[in-house]
C-alpha positions in Angstrom: 75.4 99.4 63.7 71.8 98.4 64.5 69.3 97.2 61.9 65.7 97.6 63.1 62.9 95.8 61.2 59.3 96.9 61.7 56.7 94.6 60.2 52.9 95.1 60.3 49.8 93.2 59.2 46.3 94.5 59.8 47.2 96.7 62.7 49.4 94.2 64.3 53.1 94.7 64.2 56.3 93.4 65.6 59.7 95.1 65.9 62.8 93.0 65.5 66.4 94.1 65.9 69.4 92.7 64.1 73.0 93.9 64.2 75.7 94.4 61.7 78.4 92.3 63.4 81.9 93.7 63.4 84.0 90.8 64.6 84.2 87.7 66.8 87.7 87.3 68.4 86.7 83.8 69.8 86.2 82.5 66.3 88.8 84.7 64.7 86.3 86.3 62.3 86.5 89.9 61.2 83.6 91.0 59.1 85.5 94.1 58.1 88.0 92.0 56.1 86.1 88.7 55.5 86.2 87.6 51.8 83.1 86.8 49.8 84.3 83.2 49.5 84.1 82.7 53.3 80.7 84.4 53.4 79.5 82.1 50.6 80.5 79.0 52.7 78.6 80.4 55.8 75.6 81.3 53.6 75.4 77.7 52.3 75.8 76.3 55.9 73.0 78.5 57.3 70.7 77.8 54.4 71.1 74.0 54.9 70.3 74.5 58.6 67.1 76.3 57.8 66.1 73.6 55.3 66.8 70.9 57.9 64.8 72.8 60.6 61.8 73.0 58.1 62.0 69.2 57.5 62.0 68.5 61.2 59.0 70.7 61.7 57.1 69.1 58.9 57.5 65.8 60.6 56.7 66.9 64.2 54.6 70.0 64.0 56.1 70.8 67.4 56.6 74.2 68.9 60.3 73.2 69.6 60.9 72.6 65.9 59.0 75.8 64.9 61.3 77.8 67.2 64.3 76.1 65.6 63.1 77.3 62.1 63.0 80.9 63.5 66.4 80.6 65.1 68.0 79.2 62.0 66.3 81.8 59.8 67.6 84.6 62.1 71.1 83.1 61.5 70.5 83.1 57.7 69.3 86.7 57.9 72.5 87.7 59.8 74.5 86.4 56.8 72.3 88.3 54.4 72.7 91.5 56.4 76.5 90.9 56.2 76.3 90.5 52.4 74.3 93.7 52.0 76.6 95.6 54.3 79.7 94.4 52.4 78.1 95.3 49.1 77.2 98.7 50.4 80.8 99.3 51.5 82.1 98.1 48.2 79.6 100.3 46.3 81.2 103.4 47.9 84.4 102.6 46.0 82.3 102.8 42.8 80.9 106.2 44.0 77.4 104.5 44.3 76.3 105.7 47.7 72.6 104.7 47.1 73.2 101.4 45.5 71.3 99.3 48.1 68.3 101.6 48.2 68.2 101.9 44.4 68.2 98.1 43.9 65.6 97.8 46.7 63.2 99.9 44.6 64.2 97.9 41.4 63.4 94.7 43.3 59.9 95.9 44.4 59.1 97.0 40.8 60.3 93.7 39.5 58.0 91.8 41.9 55.0 93.9 40.9 55.8 93.5 37.2 55.8 89.7 37.7 52.3 89.9 39.1 53.0 89.8 42.9 50.4 91.6 45.0 52.0 93.2 48.1 50.4 92.3 51.4 52.4 94.5 53.7 55.8 96.1 54.1 58.8 95.6 56.2 60.6 98.8 57.1 64.3 98.5 57.7 66.1 101.3 59.6 69.9 101.2 59.7 71.6 103.2 62.4 75.3 103.6 62.7 
C-alpha cells in the first residue's frame, strides 16, 4: 500500500510518498498483528527523537540538524500512518468503512470552529 501526500502553497507543491509497512523480518515486526501497546512504545520513542532533533537544531541552526528533524519527523509520520491503518482495519469490524474519512472531516470542522484559518491543504491518496 502506498500513501502519496501532495502539498501546495502559492503555486509551489511537493509530492511525498510514504508506505504502509507490512512487516520487517530482520526486526521480527509484523504490522498486521502488532499490538497497540507496542505501537505506543514506538510512538513515544519516535516523538522523543523529533524533540531531540529540534533541540539540536535550535542550538546549531545547521543544515545537518535541520535534515535530522525531517528524517525523524518522517519516522514519526510512519508510526502515525500505522496507527491510522490499524484503526481503519479495526473500524471494518464495527462496520464503519468510512471512519477515517469521517473523522478527518470532523477534525477539519473542529479546527475551523476553534478559529484556525486554513492556509493550504495536504491531499492524501492511499493506493492498495
